[in-house]
KOLVEX-143827 format. One record per residue: residue number from 1; residue in one letter; x, y, z of N, C-alpha, C in turn. Coordinates in Angstrom, 2 decimals, padded with zeros to 5 digits. Each point is the difference from the previous one (the first is absolute). Layout:
- NUM,a,X,Y,Z,X,Y,Z,X,Y,Z;
...
# end
This chain:
- 1,x,008.25,-015.34,-033.18,-000.59,001.31,-000.22,000.36,000.88,001.18;
- 2,x,000.56,001.16,-000.26,000.30,000.95,001.07,-000.79,001.27,-000.26;
- 3,x,-000.75,000.44,000.99,-000.79,001.21,-000.11,000.43,000.94,001.11;
- 4,x,000.37,001.22,-000.36,000.35,001.01,000.99,-001.00,001.13,-000.11;
- 5,x,-000.52,000.43,001.13,-001.05,001.02,000.02,000.28,000.95,001.14;
- 6,x,-000.02,001.28,-000.28,000.23,001.01,001.02,-001.34,000.59,000.43;
- 7,x,-000.33,-000.17,001.26,-001.26,000.53,000.51,000.17,001.46,000.35;
- 8,x,-000.79,000.84,-000.59,000.11,001.44,000.21,-001.00,000.54,001.01;
- 9,x,-001.06,-000.74,000.25,-001.02,000.45,000.95,-000.45,-001.18,000.83;
- 10,x,-000.79,000.28,001.02,-000.43,-001.06,000.90,-000.97,-000.96,-000.66;
- 11,x,-000.68,000.42,-001.05,-000.91,-000.87,-000.72,000.42,000.00,-001.47;
- 12,x,000.42,-001.15,-000.48,000.45,-000.16,-001.38,-000.45,-001.35,-000.50;
- 13,x,000.19,-000.23,-001.29,-000.25,-001.34,-000.53,001.01,-000.30,-001.08;
- 14,x,000.24,-001.26,-000.21,000.92,-000.50,-001.00,-000.73,-001.08,-000.77;
- 15,x,-000.07,000.12,-001.31,-000.67,-000.99,-000.84,001.08,-000.74,-000.78;
- 16,x,-000.01,-001.32,000.09,001.02,-000.81,-000.64,-000.67,-001.03,-000.90;
- 17,x,000.08,000.18,-001.33,-000.52,-001.05,-000.89,001.02,-001.13,-000.11;
- 18,x,-000.45,-001.25,000.11,000.88,-001.16,-000.02,-000.45,-000.98,-001.07;
- 19,x,000.96,-000.74,-000.49,-000.28,-001.19,-000.78,000.98,-001.05,000.49;
- 20,x,-000.50,-001.04,000.65,000.86,-001.03,000.58,000.28,-001.09,-001.02;
- 21,x,001.26,-000.35,-000.14,000.40,-001.07,-000.89,000.78,-001.03,000.81;
- 22,x,-000.63,-001.09,000.31,000.66,-001.13,000.68,000.82,000.45,001.20;
- 23,x,-000.60,000.63,000.94,000.70,000.40,001.22,-000.57,-000.75,001.19;
- 24,x,000.80,-000.10,001.05,-000.45,-000.63,001.23,-000.27,001.03,001.08;
- 25,x,000.59,001.19,-000.18,-000.23,001.09,000.93,000.52,001.29,-000.62;
- 26,x,-000.48,001.12,000.51,000.55,001.29,-000.35,-000.16,000.89,001.22;
- 27,x,000.69,001.12,000.02,-000.10,000.92,001.13,-000.04,001.42,-000.52;
- 28,x,-000.82,000.80,000.65,-000.04,001.44,-000.25,000.43,000.65,001.31;
- 29,x,001.05,000.83,-000.06,000.53,000.65,001.19,-000.08,001.51,-000.16;
- 30,x,-000.54,000.67,001.00,000.00,001.46,000.04,001.19,000.41,000.87;
- 31,x,000.99,000.64,-000.61,001.25,000.32,000.67,-000.01,001.42,000.55;
- 32,x,000.73,000.21,001.09,000.17,001.32,000.61,001.45,000.39,-000.15;
- 33,x,000.29,000.86,-000.94,001.37,000.46,-000.19,000.50,-000.27,-001.40;
- 34,x,001.05,000.74,-000.40,000.50,-000.09,-001.37,000.91,-001.19,-000.28;
- 35,x,000.52,-000.67,001.01,000.92,-001.12,-000.20,-000.70,-001.31,000.32;
- 36,x,-000.45,-000.73,-001.02,-000.80,-001.20,000.24,000.65,-001.03,000.91;
- 37,x,001.31,-000.15,-000.06,000.66,-001.02,000.82,-000.02,000.34,001.49;
- 38,x,-000.07,001.29,000.33,000.02,000.41,001.41,-001.32,000.60,000.46;
- 39,x,-000.96,000.08,-000.88,-001.26,000.65,000.33,-000.87,-000.86,000.91;
- 40,x,-000.80,000.66,000.79,-001.03,-000.71,000.74,-001.09,-000.37,-001.00;
- 41,x,-000.74,-001.04,000.32,-001.12,-000.43,-000.84,-001.27,000.30,000.77;
- 42,x,-000.74,000.99,-000.48,-001.23,000.40,000.68,-001.05,-001.10,-000.08;
- 43,x,-000.01,-000.71,-001.12,-000.98,-001.06,-000.18,000.48,-000.94,-001.09;
- 44,x,-000.10,-001.29,000.25,000.28,-001.00,-001.02,-001.16,-000.97,-000.08;
- 45,x,-000.46,-000.22,-001.22,-001.09,-000.93,-000.26,000.55,-001.10,-000.89;
- 46,x,-000.14,-001.26,000.42,000.60,-001.10,-000.74,-000.93,-001.22,-000.02;
- 47,x,-000.73,-000.20,-001.09,-000.81,-001.22,-000.13,000.89,-001.20,-000.31;
- 48,x,-000.34,-001.14,000.59,000.74,-001.24,-000.21,-000.94,-000.98,-000.72;
- 49,x,000.24,-000.18,-001.27,-000.87,-000.83,-000.83,-000.05,-001.44,000.47;
- 50,x,001.16,-000.54,000.40,000.07,-001.41,000.38,-000.75,-000.32,001.30;
- 51,x,-000.27,001.03,000.81,-000.69,-000.22,001.28,-001.37,000.69,000.06;
- 52,x,-000.37,000.74,-001.07,-001.25,000.78,-000.02,-000.05,000.92,001.23;
- 53,x,001.08,000.72,000.22,000.22,000.79,001.21,000.45,001.40,-000.41;
- 54,x,-000.38,001.01,000.79,000.46,001.38,-000.24,000.71,000.50,001.25;
- 55,x,001.25,000.43,-000.16,000.83,000.47,001.11,000.08,001.52,-000.05;
- 56,x,-000.03,000.61,001.19,000.19,001.45,000.13,001.03,000.24,001.10;
- 57,x,000.85,001.02,-000.23,001.03,000.28,000.99,000.56,001.41,-000.22;
- 58,x,000.86,000.43,000.91,000.70,001.29,-000.09,001.39,-000.18,000.61;
- 59,x,000.94,000.85,-000.44,001.37,-000.06,000.53,000.40,001.39,000.46;
- 60,x,000.39,000.12,001.25,000.42,001.27,000.59,001.39,-000.19,000.59;
- 61,x,000.93,000.92,-000.32,001.38,-000.08,000.50,000.64,-001.35,-000.31;
- 62,x,-000.17,-000.47,-001.24,000.58,-001.25,-000.50,-000.54,-001.25,000.68;
- 63,x,-001.12,000.10,000.72,-000.58,-001.18,000.66,-001.44,-000.18,-000.46;
- 64,x,-000.29,-001.22,-000.47,-001.35,-000.32,-000.41,-000.88,-000.19,001.23;
- 65,x,-001.24,000.43,-000.11,-000.97,-000.23,001.06,-000.53,-001.42,-000.09;
- 66,x,-001.00,-000.28,000.81,-000.63,-001.30,-000.04,-000.93,-000.06,-001.21;
- 67,x,000.13,-001.05,-000.79,-000.84,-000.14,-001.18,-001.46,-000.19,000.38;
- 68,x,-000.86,000.62,-000.79,-001.42,-000.29,000.06,-000.32,-000.79,-001.25;
- 69,x,-000.81,-000.99,000.13,-000.36,-000.78,-001.17,-001.34,-000.66,000.17;
- 70,x,-000.58,-000.36,-001.13,-001.26,-000.70,000.05,-000.19,-000.79,-001.28;
- 71,x,-000.77,-001.04,000.13,-000.36,-000.81,-001.14,-001.06,000.74,-000.80;
- 72,x,000.15,000.00,-001.30,-000.99,000.63,-000.87,-000.75,-001.10,-000.74;
- 73,x,-001.27,-000.13,000.31,-000.79,-001.05,-000.62,-001.31,000.58,-000.53;
- 74,x,-000.22,-000.09,-001.28,000.89,-000.56,-001.00,001.18,000.94,-000.25;
- 75,x,001.13,-000.56,-000.39,001.19,000.80,-000.26,-000.24,000.84,-001.25;
- 76,x,000.10,001.34,000.11,-000.43,000.86,-001.11,001.02,000.20,-001.12;
- 77,x,001.21,-000.53,000.15,001.04,000.18,-001.01,000.23,-001.31,-000.75;
- 78,x,000.36,000.10,-001.25,000.41,-001.19,-000.74,000.98,000.41,-001.09;
- 79,x,000.83,-000.95,-000.39,000.98,000.26,-001.06,-000.73,000.28,-001.31;
- 80,x,000.61,000.83,-000.81,-000.49,000.36,-001.32,-001.38,000.66,000.05;
- 81,x,-000.20,000.79,001.05,-001.24,000.76,000.13,000.35,001.42,000.41;
- 82,x,-000.61,000.97,-000.65,000.27,001.39,000.37,-000.95,000.42,001.11;
- 83,x,000.46,000.94,000.81,-000.82,000.54,001.08,000.54,001.37,000.38;
- 84,x,-000.79,000.74,000.73,000.40,001.32,000.49,000.03,-000.03,001.51;
- 85,x,001.17,000.28,000.55,000.20,000.07,001.44,000.07,001.47,000.36;
- 86,x,-000.73,000.42,001.02,000.02,001.40,000.42,000.27,000.04,001.50;
- 87,x,000.92,000.89,000.39,000.34,000.16,001.42,-000.37,001.42,000.39;
- 88,x,-000.85,000.12,001.00,-000.42,001.30,000.52,000.67,000.22,001.34;
- 89,x,000.38,001.23,000.27,000.47,000.35,001.34,-001.03,000.88,000.65;
- 90,x,-000.16,-000.18,001.29,-000.89,000.85,000.79,000.72,000.27,001.31;
- 91,x,-000.50,000.87,000.83,000.66,000.24,001.29,000.05,-001.25,000.90;
- 92,x,-000.82,-001.00,-000.27,-000.06,-001.18,000.86,000.68,-001.25,-000.58;
- 93,x,000.01,-000.16,-001.33,000.44,-001.27,-000.56,000.30,000.12,-001.48;
- 94,x,000.66,-001.04,-000.51,000.12,-000.21,-001.43,-001.12,-000.95,-000.39;
- 95,x,-000.69,000.29,-001.08,-001.08,-000.84,-000.49,000.39,-000.51,-001.37;
- 96,x,-000.12,-001.30,-000.21,000.33,-000.61,-001.29,-001.28,-000.48,-000.64;
- 97,x,-000.23,000.46,-001.24,-001.15,-000.48,-000.75,000.49,-000.72,-001.25;
- 98,x,-000.77,-000.95,-000.42,000.28,-000.75,-001.21,-001.23,000.10,-000.88;
- 99,x,000.18,000.61,-001.16,-001.11,000.19,-000.94,-001.22,000.59,000.72;
- 100,x,000.24,001.04,000.78,-001.02,000.80,000.70,-000.63,-000.68,001.22;
- 101,x,000.51,-001.12,000.45,-000.53,-000.66,001.21,001.08,000.01,001.08;
- 102,x,-000.40,000.33,001.23,000.95,000.03,001.11,000.56,-001.39,000.24;
- 103,x,001.31,-000.11,-000.01,000.68,-001.28,000.21,000.52,-000.12,001.43;
- 104,x,000.63,001.08,000.50,000.53,-000.02,001.37,000.36,001.41,000.43;
- 105,x,000.31,000.14,001.28,000.48,001.26,000.56,001.19,-000.29,000.91;
- 106,x,000.84,001.02,000.17,001.20,-000.14,000.83,000.15,001.26,000.84;
- 107,x,-000.03,-000.18,001.32,000.14,001.12,000.92,001.45,000.08,000.45;
- 108,x,000.70,001.01,-000.45,001.39,000.22,000.40,000.17,001.50,000.15;
- 109,x,-000.50,000.53,001.08,-000.17,001.45,000.15,001.31,000.78,000.10;
- 110,x,001.11,-000.61,000.42,001.22,000.80,000.13,000.44,000.55,-001.35;
- 111,x,-000.32,-000.69,-001.10,000.35,000.52,-001.33,-001.05,000.95,-000.52;
- 112,x,-001.24,-000.34,000.14,-001.08,000.81,-000.55,000.04,001.41,000.55;
- 113,x,000.24,000.14,001.29,-000.03,001.32,000.62,001.30,000.78,-000.19;
- 114,x,001.02,-000.64,-000.59,001.25,000.72,-000.19,000.05,000.78,-001.31;
- 115,x,-000.97,-000.18,-000.88,000.00,000.70,-001.29,-000.62,001.35,000.10;
# end
């Protein structure tokens, strides 16, 4: 699944309805720029089903930052189940909610303040 979203203001949100079918992981990337292969990634969220883990990261000037990750217990995703993932931007962080509950946040201010 590839999702591209252009942030027009300092506070925005993106709602992504999902239905997972036998997957081990997926990633949602917010790209900066019109060319996906060369764009910076303002935020990437990637749950890992096999490890019950959620990874967050950003890529600036073709270099990935240090991954942030944490175990999610209980793991809120499962195959063949629909859910709604929502990503909010604020001046301080990206906030990820799953079915209206806060799942995690990611502080990567060099991207947030550049919009």
